[in-house]
C-alpha positions in Angstrom: 86.2 157.6 99.8 84.8 155.5 102.7 85.5 158.4 105.1 83.8 160.9 102.8 80.7 158.8 102.7 80.7 158.4 106.5 81.2 162.1 106.9 78.2 162.7 104.6 76.0 160.4 106.6 77.0 162.1 109.9 76.2 165.5 108.4 72.8 164.3 107.1 72.0 162.8 110.5 72.9 166.1 112.2 70.7 168.1 109.7 67.8 165.8 110.4 68.2 166.1 114.1 68.1 169.9 113.9 65.1 169.9 111.6 62.7 169.5 114.4 63.9 172.8 115.9 64.6 174.6 112.6 61.1 174.2 111.2 58.8 174.2 114.3 56.3 176.4 112.3 55.8 173.6 109.8 52.7 171.7 110.7 52.5 168.0 111.4 49.7 167.1 109.1 46.5 165.5 110.3 43.8 163.6 108.5 42.6 166.4 106.2 45.5 168.8 105.5 44.9 171.9 103.5 47.0 172.6 100.4 48.6 175.5 102.3 49.7 173.2 105.1 51.1 170.7 102.6 53.0 173.5 100.7 54.6 174.6 104.0 55.9 171.1 104.5 57.2 170.9 100.9 58.9 174.3 101.3 60.4 173.2 104.6 61.8 170.1 103.1 63.2 172.0 100.1 64.9 174.5 102.5 66.4 171.8 104.7 67.6 169.5 102.0 68.7 171.9 99.2 72.4 171.8 100.3 72.7 168.0 100.2 74.9 167.3 97.1 74.1 163.7 96.4 70.8 163.1 94.7 70.0 159.9 96.6 70.8 161.5 99.9 68.7 164.6 99.1 65.8 162.3 98.2 66.2 160.5 101.5 66.4 163.8 103.4 63.1 165.0 101.7 61.4 161.6 102.4 62.4 161.7 106.0 61.2 165.3 106.4 57.8 164.3 104.8 57.5 161.4 107.1 58.2 163.6 110.2 55.4 165.9 109.1 53.0 163.1 107.9 53.0 164.3 104.3 52.1 161.2 102.2 53.3 162.0 98.7 56.3 161.2 96.5 59.1 163.7 97.2 60.1 166.1 94.4 63.7 167.2 94.7 63.4 169.9 92.0 
């Protein structure tokens, strides 16, 4: 069980490391982002994190993605 958790963490770290290259089109939001820019970041987070099985890890994935793109809102993992 401990090995499975460790493997999950390693996979999550790898996914987050690739995210900078996988979603270059997603904007890093400035001071006054448009709704369209914010939606691009939401969609990028959803695409990146949808395959994470554990709810807590998925939420962390989305929060990290939002932080990378300066989106300051509570993540929705729906």
